[in-house]
PDB file of N, CA, C and O in Angstrom:
ATOM      1  N   MET A   1       0.762  -1.093   0.030  1.00  0.00           N
ATOM      2  CA  MET A   1       0.021   0.338  -0.125  1.00  0.00           C
ATOM      3  C   MET A   1       0.779   1.031   0.220  1.00  0.00           C
ATOM      4  O   MET A   1       1.649   0.806   1.062  1.00  0.00           O
ATOM      5  N   ARG A   2       0.504   2.430  -0.628  1.00  0.00           N
ATOM      6  CA  ARG A   2       1.412   3.176  -0.675  1.00  0.00           C
ATOM      7  C   ARG A   2       0.806   3.800   0.941  1.00  0.00           C
ATOM      8  O   ARG A   2      -0.223   3.556   1.570  1.00  0.00           O
ATOM      9  N   LYS A   3       2.024   4.722   1.224  1.00  0.00           N
ATOM     10  CA  LYS A   3       2.044   5.508   2.510  1.00  0.00           C
ATOM     11  C   LYS A   3       0.823   6.161   2.623  1.00  0.00           C
ATOM     12  O   LYS A   3       0.168   6.553   1.657  1.00  0.00           O
ATOM     13  N   GLY A   4       0.438   6.313   4.046  1.00  0.00           N
ATOM     14  CA  GLY A   4      -0.765   7.151   4.031  1.00  0.00           C
ATOM     15  C   GLY A   4      -2.221   6.707   3.734  1.00  0.00           C
ATOM     16  O   GLY A   4      -3.255   7.239   4.140  1.00  0.00           O
ATOM     17  N   GLU A   5      -2.079   5.606   2.930  1.00  0.00           N
ATOM     18  CA  GLU A   5      -3.566   5.339   2.088  1.00  0.00           C
ATOM     19  C   GLU A   5      -3.867   4.366   3.011  1.00  0.00           C
ATOM     20  O   GLU A   5      -3.152   3.795   3.833  1.00  0.00           O
ATOM     21  N   HIS A   6      -5.527   4.223   2.640  1.00  0.00           N
ATOM     22  CA  HIS A   6      -6.288   3.267   3.483  1.00  0.00           C
ATOM     23  C   HIS A   6      -5.692   2.644   5.233  1.00  0.00           C
ATOM     24  O   HIS A   6      -5.262   1.535   5.550  1.00  0.00           O
ATOM     25  N   PRO A   7      -5.876   3.715   5.947  1.00  0.00           N
ATOM     26  CA  PRO A   7      -5.160   3.597   6.985  1.00  0.00           C
ATOM     27  C   PRO A   7      -6.397   2.468   8.033  1.00  0.00           C
ATOM     28  O   PRO A   7      -6.183   2.214   9.218  1.00  0.00           O
ATOM     29  N   ASN A   8      -7.284   2.091   7.468  1.00  0.00           N
ATOM     30  CA  ASN A   8      -8.152   1.472   7.977  1.00  0.00           C
ATOM     31  C   ASN A   8      -7.838  -0.170   7.818  1.00  0.00           C
ATOM     32  O   ASN A   8      -8.467  -0.999   8.475  1.00  0.00           O
ATOM     33  N   ILE A   9      -6.732  -0.554   6.813  1.00  0.00           N
ATOM     34  CA  ILE A   9      -6.308  -1.521   7.048  1.00  0.00           C
ATOM     35  C   ILE A   9      -5.522  -2.265   7.399  1.00  0.00           C
ATOM     36  O   ILE A   9      -4.467  -2.431   6.789  1.00  0.00           O
ATOM     37  N   ARG A  10      -5.762  -2.741   8.205  1.00  0.00           N
ATOM     38  CA  ARG A  10      -4.830  -3.338   9.695  1.00  0.00           C
ATOM     39  C   ARG A  10      -4.504  -4.900   9.254  1.00  0.00           C
ATOM     40  O   ARG A  10      -3.372  -5.349   9.436  1.00  0.00           O
ATOM     41  N   SER A  11      -5.379  -5.574   8.762  1.00  0.00           N
ATOM     42  CA  SER A  11      -5.488  -7.218   8.486  1.00  0.00           C
ATOM     43  C   SER A  11      -5.762  -7.528   7.482  1.00  0.00           C
ATOM     44  O   SER A  11      -6.197  -6.743   6.639  1.00  0.00           O
ATOM     45  N   LEU A  12      -5.564  -8.891   7.276  1.00  0.00           N
ATOM     46  CA  LEU A  12      -5.898  -9.730   5.709  1.00  0.00           C
ATOM     47  C   LEU A  12      -7.457  -9.255   5.680  1.00  0.00           C
ATOM     48  O   LEU A  12      -7.951  -8.672   4.715  1.00  0.00           O
ATOM     49  N   ARG A  13      -8.314  -9.655   7.126  1.00  0.00           N
ATOM     50  CA  ARG A  13      -9.583  -9.691   7.032  1.00  0.00           C
ATOM     51  C   ARG A  13      -9.915  -8.356   6.429  1.00  0.00           C
ATOM     52  O   ARG A  13     -10.772  -8.284   5.549  1.00  0.00           O
ATOM     53  N   ASP A  14      -9.297  -7.331   6.849  1.00  0.00           N
ATOM     54  CA  ASP A  14      -9.568  -5.792   6.279  1.00  0.00           C
ATOM     55  C   ASP A  14      -9.540  -5.624   5.012  1.00  0.00           C
ATOM     56  O   ASP A  14     -10.374  -4.947   4.410  1.00  0.00           O
ATOM     57  N   LEU A  15      -8.294  -6.398   4.318  1.00  0.00           N
ATOM     58  CA  LEU A  15      -8.057  -6.485   2.864  1.00  0.00           C
ATOM     59  C   LEU A  15      -9.233  -6.985   2.503  1.00  0.00           C
ATOM     60  O   LEU A  15      -9.942  -6.325   1.743  1.00  0.00           O
ATOM     61  N   SER A  16      -9.638  -8.187   2.961  1.00  0.00           N
ATOM     62  CA  SER A  16     -10.344  -8.592   1.943  1.00  0.00           C
ATOM     63  C   SER A  16     -12.063  -8.318   2.035  1.00  0.00           C
ATOM     64  O   SER A  16     -12.866  -8.639   1.159  1.00  0.00           O
ATOM     65  N   ASP A  17     -12.362  -7.690   3.243  1.00  0.00           N
ATOM     66  CA  ASP A  17     -13.670  -6.813   3.410  1.00  0.00           C
ATOM     67  C   ASP A  17     -13.365  -5.338   2.237  1.00  0.00           C
ATOM     68  O   ASP A  17     -14.262  -4.873   1.534  1.00  0.00           O
ATOM     69  N   SER A  18     -12.190  -4.900   2.254  1.00  0.00           N
ATOM     70  CA  SER A  18     -12.185  -3.886   1.556  1.00  0.00           C
ATOM     71  C   SER A  18     -12.621  -3.799   0.246  1.00  0.00           C
ATOM     72  O   SER A  18     -13.208  -2.802  -0.175  1.00  0.00           O
ATOM     73  N   GLY A  19     -12.349  -4.877  -0.500  1.00  0.00           N
ATOM     74  CA  GLY A  19     -12.336  -5.015  -2.253  1.00  0.00           C
ATOM     75  C   GLY A  19     -11.606  -4.207  -2.786  1.00  0.00           C
ATOM     76  O   GLY A  19     -12.024  -3.653  -3.803  1.00  0.00           O
ATOM     77  N   LEU A  20     -10.241  -3.869  -2.255  1.00  0.00           N
ATOM     78  CA  LEU A  20      -9.138  -2.975  -2.549  1.00  0.00           C
ATOM     79  C   LEU A  20      -8.467  -3.894  -3.459  1.00  0.00           C
ATOM     80  O   LEU A  20      -8.253  -5.034  -3.047  1.00  0.00           O
ATOM     81  N   PRO A  21      -8.024  -3.500  -4.886  1.00  0.00           N
ATOM     82  CA  PRO A  21      -7.444  -3.833  -5.885  1.00  0.00           C
ATOM     83  C   PRO A  21      -6.209  -4.146  -5.482  1.00  0.00           C
ATOM     84  O   PRO A  21      -5.536  -3.344  -4.834  1.00  0.00           O
ATOM     85  N   PHE A  22      -5.706  -5.532  -5.870  1.00  0.00           N
ATOM     86  CA  PHE A  22      -4.864  -6.335  -4.989  1.00  0.00           C
ATOM     87  C   PHE A  22      -4.086  -7.077  -6.497  1.00  0.00           C
ATOM     88  O   PHE A  22      -4.557  -7.819  -7.358  1.00  0.00           O
ATOM     89  N   ILE A  23      -2.650  -6.450  -6.310  1.00  0.00           N
ATOM     90  CA  ILE A  23      -2.038  -7.329  -7.400  1.00  0.00           C
ATOM     91  C   ILE A  23      -1.105  -8.226  -6.865  1.00  0.00           C
ATOM     92  O   ILE A  23      -0.392  -7.788  -5.963  1.00  0.00           O
ATOM     93  N   SER A  24      -0.963  -9.321  -7.205  1.00  0.00           N
ATOM     94  CA  SER A  24       0.023 -10.588  -6.429  1.00  0.00           C
ATOM     95  C   SER A  24       0.669 -11.248  -7.616  1.00  0.00           C
ATOM     96  O   SER A  24       0.445 -11.203  -8.825  1.00  0.00           O
ATOM     97  N   ARG A  25       1.467 -11.822  -6.932  1.00  0.00           N
ATOM     98  CA  ARG A  25       2.618 -12.842  -7.757  1.00  0.00           C
ATOM     99  C   ARG A  25       1.938 -13.886  -8.237  1.00  0.00           C
ATOM    100  O   ARG A  25       0.786 -14.233  -7.978  1.00  0.00           O
ATOM    101  N   ASP A  26       3.033 -14.550  -9.235  1.00  0.00           N
ATOM    102  CA  ASP A  26       2.265 -15.696 -10.284  1.00  0.00           C
ATOM    103  C   ASP A  26       2.239 -16.598  -9.055  1.00  0.00           C
ATOM    104  O   ASP A  26       2.803 -16.345  -7.990  1.00  0.00           O
ATOM    105  N   ARG A  27       1.505 -17.698  -9.338  1.00  0.00           N
ATOM    106  CA  ARG A  27       1.147 -18.434  -8.238  1.00  0.00           C
ATOM    107  C   ARG A  27       2.083 -19.642  -7.921  1.00  0.00           C
ATOM    108  O   ARG A  27       1.904 -20.519  -7.076  1.00  0.00           O
ATOM    109  N   HIS A  28       2.967 -19.510  -8.662  1.00  0.00           N
ATOM    110  CA  HIS A  28       4.150 -20.460  -8.138  1.00  0.00           C
ATOM    111  C   HIS A  28       5.527 -19.803  -7.656  1.00  0.00           C
ATOM    112  O   HIS A  28       6.626 -20.328  -7.836  1.00  0.00           O
ATOM    113  N   SER A  29       5.347 -18.788  -7.128  1.00  0.00           N
ATOM    114  CA  SER A  29       6.331 -17.900  -6.218  1.00  0.00           C
ATOM    115  C   SER A  29       6.281 -18.011  -5.244  1.00  0.00           C
ATOM    116  O   SER A  29       5.252 -17.523  -4.777  1.00  0.00           O
ATOM    117  N   GLY A  30       6.936 -18.464  -4.532  1.00  0.00           N
ATOM    118  CA  GLY A  30       6.865 -18.661  -2.926  1.00  0.00           C
ATOM    119  C   GLY A  30       6.171 -17.282  -2.163  1.00  0.00           C
ATOM    120  O   GLY A  30       5.456 -17.580  -1.206  1.00  0.00           O
ATOM    121  N   THR A  31       6.270 -16.054  -2.412  1.00  0.00           N
ATOM    122  CA  THR A  31       5.660 -15.016  -2.141  1.00  0.00           C
ATOM    123  C   THR A  31       3.876 -15.378  -2.152  1.00  0.00           C
ATOM    124  O   THR A  31       3.145 -15.526  -1.173  1.00  0.00           O
ATOM    125  N   ARG A  32       3.636 -15.428  -3.146  1.00  0.00           N
ATOM    126  CA  ARG A  32       1.886 -16.338  -3.382  1.00  0.00           C
ATOM    127  C   ARG A  32       1.931 -17.230  -2.436  1.00  0.00           C
ATOM    128  O   ARG A  32       1.324 -16.923  -1.410  1.00  0.00           O
ATOM    129  N   ILE A  33       2.517 -18.350  -2.459  1.00  0.00           N
ATOM    130  CA  ILE A  33       2.366 -19.455  -1.601  1.00  0.00           C
ATOM    131  C   ILE A  33       2.015 -18.925   0.097  1.00  0.00           C
ATOM    132  O   ILE A  33       1.205 -19.199   0.983  1.00  0.00           O
ATOM    133  N   LEU A  34       3.118 -18.060  -0.106  1.00  0.00           N
ATOM    134  CA  LEU A  34       3.291 -17.664   1.777  1.00  0.00           C
ATOM    135  C   LEU A  34       1.793 -16.630   2.085  1.00  0.00           C
ATOM    136  O   LEU A  34       1.219 -16.563   3.173  1.00  0.00           O
ATOM    137  N   PHE A  35       1.451 -16.006   1.015  1.00  0.00           N
ATOM    138  CA  PHE A  35       0.519 -15.045   0.962  1.00  0.00           C
ATOM    139  C   PHE A  35      -1.054 -15.699   1.014  1.00  0.00           C
ATOM    140  O   PHE A  35      -2.066 -15.199   1.507  1.00  0.00           O
ATOM    141  N   ASN A  36      -0.907 -16.798   0.431  1.00  0.00           N
ATOM    142  CA  ASN A  36      -2.138 -17.960   0.519  1.00  0.00           C
ATOM    143  C   ASN A  36      -2.279 -18.514   1.722  1.00  0.00           C
ATOM    144  O   ASN A  36      -3.347 -18.607   2.326  1.00  0.00           O
ATOM    145  N   LEU A  37      -1.035 -18.960   2.165  1.00  0.00           N
ATOM    146  CA  LEU A  37      -1.085 -19.617   3.840  1.00  0.00           C
ATOM    147  C   LEU A  37      -1.630 -18.858   4.771  1.00  0.00           C
ATOM    148  O   LEU A  37      -2.470 -19.237   5.588  1.00  0.00           O
ATOM    149  N   LEU A  38      -1.126 -17.665   4.664  1.00  0.00           N
ATOM    150  CA  LEU A  38      -1.123 -16.493   5.471  1.00  0.00           C
ATOM    151  C   LEU A  38      -2.855 -16.266   5.560  1.00  0.00           C
ATOM    152  O   LEU A  38      -3.462 -16.157   6.625  1.00  0.00           O
ATOM    153  N   LEU A  39      -3.512 -16.224   4.146  1.00  0.00           N
ATOM    154  CA  LEU A  39      -5.048 -16.306   4.315  1.00  0.00           C
ATOM    155  C   LEU A  39      -5.708 -17.283   4.843  1.00  0.00           C
ATOM    156  O   LEU A  39      -6.656 -17.081   5.602  1.00  0.00           O
ATOM    157  N   LYS A  40      -5.246 -18.599   4.472  1.00  0.00           N
ATOM    158  CA  LYS A  40      -5.874 -19.799   4.955  1.00  0.00           C
ATOM    159  C   LYS A  40      -5.675 -19.301   6.292  1.00  0.00           C
ATOM    160  O   LYS A  40      -6.530 -18.470   6.599  1.00  0.00           O
ATOM    161  N   GLN A  41      -4.823 -19.541   7.183  1.00  0.00           N
ATOM    162  CA  GLN A  41      -4.493 -19.141   8.512  1.00  0.00           C
ATOM    163  C   GLN A  41      -5.704 -18.296   9.153  1.00  0.00           C
ATOM    164  O   GLN A  41      -6.190 -18.632  10.233  1.00  0.00           O
ATOM    165  N   GLN A  42      -6.248 -16.978   8.299  1.00  0.00           N
ATOM    166  CA  GLN A  42      -7.127 -16.368   8.925  1.00  0.00           C
ATOM    167  C   GLN A  42      -8.661 -16.769   8.562  1.00  0.00           C
ATOM    168  O   GLN A  42      -9.782 -16.355   8.857  1.00  0.00           O
ATOM    169  N   GLY A  43      -8.195 -17.625   7.897  1.00  0.00           N
ATOM    170  CA  GLY A  43      -9.730 -18.481   7.611  1.00  0.00           C
ATOM    171  C   GLY A  43     -10.621 -17.628   6.504  1.00  0.00           C
ATOM    172  O   GLY A  43     -11.842 -17.479   6.535  1.00  0.00           O
ATOM    173  N   LEU A  44      -9.758 -17.144   5.586  1.00  0.00           N
ATOM    174  CA  LEU A  44     -10.094 -16.336   4.283  1.00  0.00           C
ATOM    175  C   LEU A  44      -9.813 -17.115   3.145  1.00  0.00           C
ATOM    176  O   LEU A  44      -8.696 -17.620   3.257  1.00  0.00           O
ATOM    177  N   ALA A  45     -10.306 -17.376   2.231  1.00  0.00           N
ATOM    178  CA  ALA A  45     -10.926 -17.857   1.228  1.00  0.00           C
ATOM    179  C   ALA A  45      -9.471 -16.933  -0.071  1.00  0.00           C
ATOM    180  O   ALA A  45      -9.407 -15.711   0.059  1.00  0.00           O
ATOM    181  N   GLU A  46      -8.746 -17.416  -0.866  1.00  0.00           N
ATOM    182  CA  GLU A  46      -8.035 -16.943  -1.980  1.00  0.00           C
ATOM    183  C   GLU A  46      -8.953 -15.958  -2.693  1.00  0.00           C
ATOM    184  O   GLU A  46      -8.421 -14.902  -3.037  1.00  0.00           O
ATOM    185  N   ALA A  47     -10.106 -16.110  -2.943  1.00  0.00           N
ATOM    186  CA  ALA A  47     -11.151 -15.642  -3.769  1.00  0.00           C
ATOM    187  C   ALA A  47     -11.720 -14.355  -2.943  1.00  0.00           C
ATOM    188  O   ALA A  47     -12.226 -13.447  -3.603  1.00  0.00           O
ATOM    189  N   SER A  48     -11.668 -14.267  -1.826  1.00  0.00           N
ATOM    190  CA  SER A  48     -11.882 -13.085  -0.944  1.00  0.00           C
ATOM    191  C   SER A  48     -11.108 -11.743  -1.504  1.00  0.00           C
ATOM    192  O   SER A  48     -11.523 -10.633  -1.170  1.00  0.00           O
ATOM    193  N   ILE A  49     -10.177 -11.863  -2.211  1.00  0.00           N
ATOM    194  CA  ILE A  49      -9.234 -11.106  -2.521  1.00  0.00           C
ATOM    195  C   ILE A  49      -9.493 -10.492  -3.705  1.00  0.00           C
ATOM    196  O   ILE A  49      -9.609 -11.296  -4.630  1.00  0.00           O
ATOM    197  N   ASN A  50      -9.620  -9.385  -3.993  1.00  0.00           N
ATOM    198  CA  ASN A  50      -9.652  -8.715  -5.131  1.00  0.00           C
ATOM    199  C   ASN A  50      -8.496  -8.577  -6.237  1.00  0.00           C
ATOM    200  O   ASN A  50      -8.155  -7.508  -6.744  1.00  0.00           O
ATOM    201  N   ARG A  51      -7.964  -9.807  -6.518  1.00  0.00           N
ATOM    202  CA  ARG A  51      -6.897  -9.837  -6.928  1.00  0.00           C
ATOM    203  C   ARG A  51      -6.954  -9.277  -8.540  1.00  0.00           C
ATOM    204  O   ARG A  51      -8.050  -9.392  -9.089  1.00  0.00           O
ATOM    205  N   SER A  52      -6.132  -8.836  -9.123  1.00  0.00           N
ATOM    206  CA  SER A  52      -5.875  -8.381 -10.894  1.00  0.00           C
ATOM    207  C   SER A  52      -5.898  -9.559 -11.332  1.00  0.00           C
ATOM    208  O   SER A  52      -5.538 -10.515 -10.645  1.00  0.00           O
ATOM    209  N   ALA A  53      -6.386  -9.673 -12.711  1.00  0.00           N
ATOM    210  CA  ALA A  53      -6.432 -10.865 -13.671  1.00  0.00           C
ATOM    211  C   ALA A  53      -4.949 -11.485 -13.706  1.00  0.00           C
ATOM    212  O   ALA A  53      -4.626 -12.672 -13.653  1.00  0.00           O
ATOM    213  N   GLN A  54      -4.083 -10.255 -13.819  1.00  0.00           N
ATOM    214  CA  GLN A  54      -2.440 -10.168 -14.535  1.00  0.00           C
ATOM    215  C   GLN A  54      -1.491 -10.637 -13.136  1.00  0.00           C
ATOM    216  O   GLN A  54      -0.978  -9.810 -12.382  1.00  0.00           O
ATOM    217  N   PRO A  55      -1.423 -11.535 -13.034  1.00  0.00           N
ATOM    218  CA  PRO A  55      -0.253 -11.543 -11.758  1.00  0.00           C
ATOM    219  C   PRO A  55       1.244 -11.142 -12.264  1.00  0.00           C
ATOM    220  O   PRO A  55       1.662 -11.540 -13.351  1.00  0.00           O
ATOM    221  N   GLU A  56       1.988 -10.352 -11.425  1.00  0.00           N
ATOM    222  CA  GLU A  56       3.379 -10.084 -11.793  1.00  0.00           C
ATOM    223  C   GLU A  56       4.538 -11.352 -11.162  1.00  0.00           C
ATOM    224  O   GLU A  56       4.370 -12.342 -10.450  1.00  0.00           O
ATOM    225  N   PHE A  57       5.743 -10.745 -11.824  1.00  0.00           N
ATOM    226  CA  PHE A  57       6.534 -12.154 -11.485  1.00  0.00           C
ATOM    227  C   PHE A  57       7.874 -11.718 -10.855  1.00  0.00           C
ATOM    228  O   PHE A  57       8.819 -12.500 -10.746  1.00  0.00           O
ATOM    229  N   THR A  58       7.916 -10.246 -10.385  1.00  0.00           N
ATOM    230  CA  THR A  58       8.691  -9.844  -9.292  1.00  0.00           C
ATOM    231  C   THR A  58       8.263  -8.950  -8.429  1.00  0.00           C
ATOM    232  O   THR A  58       7.242  -8.307  -8.672  1.00  0.00           O
ATOM    233  N   HIS A  59       9.160  -8.726  -6.995  1.00  0.00           N
ATOM    234  CA  HIS A  59       8.517  -7.937  -6.219  1.00  0.00           C
ATOM    235  C   HIS A  59       8.596  -6.630  -6.719  1.00  0.00           C
ATOM    236  O   HIS A  59       7.779  -5.826  -6.271  1.00  0.00           O
ATOM    237  N   THR A  60       9.728  -6.099  -7.881  1.00  0.00           N
ATOM    238  CA  THR A  60      10.028  -4.690  -8.071  1.00  0.00           C
ATOM    239  C   THR A  60       8.455  -4.324  -8.800  1.00  0.00           C
ATOM    240  O   THR A  60       7.765  -3.314  -8.664  1.00  0.00           O
ATOM    241  N   ALA A  61       8.215  -5.533  -9.589  1.00  0.00           N
ATOM    242  CA  ALA A  61       6.528  -5.316 -10.350  1.00  0.00           C
ATOM    243  C   ALA A  61       5.638  -4.707  -9.639  1.00  0.00           C
ATOM    244  O   ALA A  61       5.085  -3.628  -9.851  1.00  0.00           O
ATOM    245  N   ILE A  62       5.453  -5.863  -8.297  1.00  0.00           N
ATOM    246  CA  ILE A  62       4.314  -5.361  -7.501  1.00  0.00           C
ATOM    247  C   ILE A  62       4.147  -3.678  -7.007  1.00  0.00           C
ATOM    248  O   ILE A  62       3.199  -2.903  -6.884  1.00  0.00           O
ATOM    249  N   ALA A  63       5.669  -3.606  -6.804  1.00  0.00           N
ATOM    250  CA  ALA A  63       5.805  -2.124  -5.730  1.00  0.00           C
ATOM    251  C   ALA A  63       5.680  -1.327  -6.981  1.00  0.00           C
ATOM    252  O   ALA A  63       5.017  -0.321  -6.726  1.00  0.00           O
ATOM    253  N   ALA A  64       6.046  -1.365  -8.226  1.00  0.00           N
ATOM    254  CA  ALA A  64       5.452  -0.546  -9.545  1.00  0.00           C
ATOM    255  C   ALA A  64       4.188  -0.157  -9.466  1.00  0.00           C
ATOM    256  O   ALA A  64       3.693   0.962  -9.331  1.00  0.00           O
ATOM    257  N   PHE A  65       3.433  -1.878  -9.629  1.00  0.00           N
ATOM    258  CA  PHE A  65       2.128  -1.479  -9.692  1.00  0.00           C
ATOM    259  C   PHE A  65       1.484  -0.440  -8.492  1.00  0.00           C
ATOM    260  O   PHE A  65       1.113   0.719  -8.679  1.00  0.00           O
ATOM    261  N   VAL A  66       1.470  -0.902  -7.710  1.00  0.00           N
ATOM    262  CA  VAL A  66       0.939  -0.090  -6.433  1.00  0.00           C
ATOM    263  C   VAL A  66       1.772   1.740  -6.463  1.00  0.00           C
ATOM    264  O   VAL A  66       1.235   2.821  -6.221  1.00  0.00           O
ATOM    265  N   ALA A  67       2.674   1.546  -6.711  1.00  0.00           N
ATOM    266  CA  ALA A  67       3.308   3.380  -6.816  1.00  0.00           C
ATOM    267  C   ALA A  67       2.353   4.043  -7.834  1.00  0.00           C
ATOM    268  O   ALA A  67       1.731   5.102  -7.748  1.00  0.00           O
ATOM    269  N   SER A  68       2.402   3.221  -8.719  1.00  0.00           N
ATOM    270  CA  SER A  68       1.416   3.914 -10.218  1.00  0.00           C
ATOM    271  C   SER A  68      -0.024   4.009  -9.739  1.00  0.00           C
ATOM    272  O   SER A  68      -0.797   4.663 -10.439  1.00  0.00           O
ATOM    273  N   GLY A  69      -0.423   3.502  -8.758  1.00  0.00           N
ATOM    274  CA  GLY A  69      -2.070   3.259  -8.871  1.00  0.00           C
ATOM    275  C   GLY A  69      -2.714   2.489  -9.424  1.00  0.00           C
ATOM    276  O   GLY A  69      -3.937   2.417  -9.307  1.00  0.00           O
ATOM    277  N   MET A  70      -1.841   1.575 -10.315  1.00  0.00           N
ATOM    278  CA  MET A  70      -2.788   0.381 -10.639  1.00  0.00           C
ATOM    279  C   MET A  70      -3.149  -0.215 -10.215  1.00  0.00           C
ATOM    280  O   MET A  70      -3.970  -0.971 -10.734  1.00  0.00           O
ATOM    281  N   ALA A  71      -2.730  -0.296  -8.785  1.00  0.00           N
ATOM    282  CA  ALA A  71      -3.450  -1.606  -7.564  1.00  0.00           C
ATOM    283  C   ALA A  71      -3.071  -0.836  -6.412  1.00  0.00           C
ATOM    284  O   ALA A  71      -2.001  -0.235  -6.319  1.00  0.00           O
ATOM    285  N   ASP A  72      -4.095  -0.870  -5.417  1.00  0.00           N
ATOM    286  CA  ASP A  72      -3.897  -0.476  -4.231  1.00  0.00           C
ATOM    287  C   ASP A  72      -3.185  -1.100  -3.299  1.00  0.00           C
ATOM    288  O   ASP A  72      -2.615  -0.488  -2.396  1.00  0.00           O
ATOM    289  N   VAL A  73      -3.154  -2.490  -3.447  1.00  0.00           N
ATOM    290  CA  VAL A  73      -2.340  -3.022  -2.222  1.00  0.00           C
ATOM    291  C   VAL A  73      -1.697  -4.181  -3.106  1.00  0.00           C
ATOM    292  O   VAL A  73      -2.377  -4.722  -3.978  1.00  0.00           O
ATOM    293  N   GLY A  74      -0.361  -4.559  -2.864  1.00  0.00           N
ATOM    294  CA  GLY A  74       0.267  -5.821  -3.320  1.00  0.00           C
ATOM    295  C   GLY A  74       1.248  -6.221  -2.230  1.00  0.00           C
ATOM    296  O   GLY A  74       1.715  -5.418  -1.422  1.00  0.00           O
ATOM    297  N   PHE A  75       1.568  -7.708  -2.271  1.00  0.00           N
ATOM    298  CA  PHE A  75       2.485  -8.127  -1.311  1.00  0.00           C
ATOM    299  C   PHE A  75       3.737  -8.501  -1.782  1.00  0.00           C
ATOM    300  O   PHE A  75       3.618  -9.428  -2.583  1.00  0.00           O
ATOM    301  N   GLY A  76       4.735  -8.204  -1.635  1.00  0.00           N
ATOM    302  CA  GLY A  76       6.149  -8.237  -1.874  1.00  0.00           C
ATOM    303  C   GLY A  76       7.065  -8.070  -1.042  1.00  0.00           C
ATOM    304  O   GLY A  76       6.809  -7.637   0.082  1.00  0.00           O
ATOM    305  N   GLY A  77       8.104  -8.329  -1.364  1.00  0.00           N
ATOM    306  CA  GLY A  77       9.396  -7.931  -0.755  1.00  0.00           C
ATOM    307  C   GLY A  77       9.596  -6.280   0.084  1.00  0.00           C
ATOM    308  O   GLY A  77       8.781  -5.389  -0.155  1.00  0.00           O
ATOM    309  N   ASN A  78      10.532  -6.099   0.861  1.00  0.00           N
ATOM    310  CA  ASN A  78      10.184  -4.956   1.199  1.00  0.00           C
ATOM    311  C   ASN A  78      11.543  -4.005   0.492  1.00  0.00           C
ATOM    312  O   ASN A  78      11.396  -2.785   0.427  1.00  0.00           O
ATOM    313  N   THR A  79      12.260  -4.356   0.211  1.00  0.00           N
ATOM    314  CA  THR A  79      13.510  -3.836  -0.551  1.00  0.00           C
ATOM    315  C   THR A  79      12.639  -2.641  -1.776  1.00  0.00           C
ATOM    316  O   THR A  79      12.509  -1.421  -1.872  1.00  0.00           O
ATOM    317  N   PRO A  80      12.307  -3.564  -2.358  1.00  0.00           N
ATOM    318  CA  PRO A  80      11.689  -2.835  -3.339  1.00  0.00           C
ATOM    319  C   PRO A  80      10.196  -1.781  -3.324  1.00  0.00           C
ATOM    320  O   PRO A  80       9.868  -0.905  -4.125  1.00  0.00           O
ATOM    321  N   THR A  81       9.623  -2.188  -2.307  1.00  0.00           N
ATOM    322  CA  THR A  81       8.653  -1.210  -2.005  1.00  0.00           C
ATOM    323  C   THR A  81       9.410   0.197  -1.296  1.00  0.00           C
ATOM    324  O   THR A  81       8.862   1.299  -1.310  1.00  0.00           O
ATOM    325  N   CYS A  82      10.860  -0.077  -0.638  1.00  0.00           N
ATOM    326  CA  CYS A  82      11.148   1.108   0.370  1.00  0.00           C
ATOM    327  C   CYS A  82      11.748   1.669  -1.050  1.00  0.00           C
ATOM    328  O   CYS A  82      11.511   2.874  -0.965  1.00  0.00           O
ATOM    329  N   LEU A  83      12.175   1.524  -1.879  1.00  0.00           N
ATOM    330  CA  LEU A  83      12.754   2.289  -3.222  1.00  0.00           C
ATOM    331  C   LEU A  83      11.685   2.851  -3.980  1.00  0.00           C
ATOM    332  O   LEU A  83      11.951   3.838  -4.666  1.00  0.00           O
ATOM    333  N   SER A  84      10.736   2.482  -3.980  1.00  0.00           N
ATOM    334  CA  SER A  84       9.419   3.305  -4.206  1.00  0.00           C
ATOM    335  C   SER A  84       8.865   4.274  -3.880  1.00  0.00           C
ATOM    336  O   SER A  84       8.254   5.151  -4.491  1.00  0.00           O
ATOM    337  N   GLY A  85       9.254   3.972  -2.196  1.00  0.00           N
ATOM    338  CA  GLY A  85       8.743   4.930  -1.285  1.00  0.00           C
ATOM    339  C   GLY A  85       7.188   4.682  -0.550  1.00  0.00           C
ATOM    340  O   GLY A  85       6.377   5.498  -0.114  1.00  0.00           O
ATOM    341  N   GLN A  86       7.158   3.153  -0.623  1.00  0.00           N
ATOM    342  CA  GLN A  86       5.936   2.802   0.100  1.00  0.00           C
ATOM    343  C   GLN A  86       5.966   2.462   1.502  1.00  0.00           C
ATOM    344  O   GLN A  86       4.925   2.170   2.089  1.00  0.00           O
TER     345      GLN A  86
END
């Protein structure tokens, strides 16, 4: 998420309930597997997240999608998000 936006999103449940556009990694990436595991631990279905139809293949691409406003939320590594000011 871009800094300062959507302060009410504090959990995966909040994200699920919000319907905010989410950009995710490809289904075979470790990041995507981890995210889906976190959803499952919270009792949330993968389909409860408003995912973009097009998955991205790098953490940097996720950060760029969010920084450009093409998605409100993404799940990726810390370094690319810091570099893009998120």
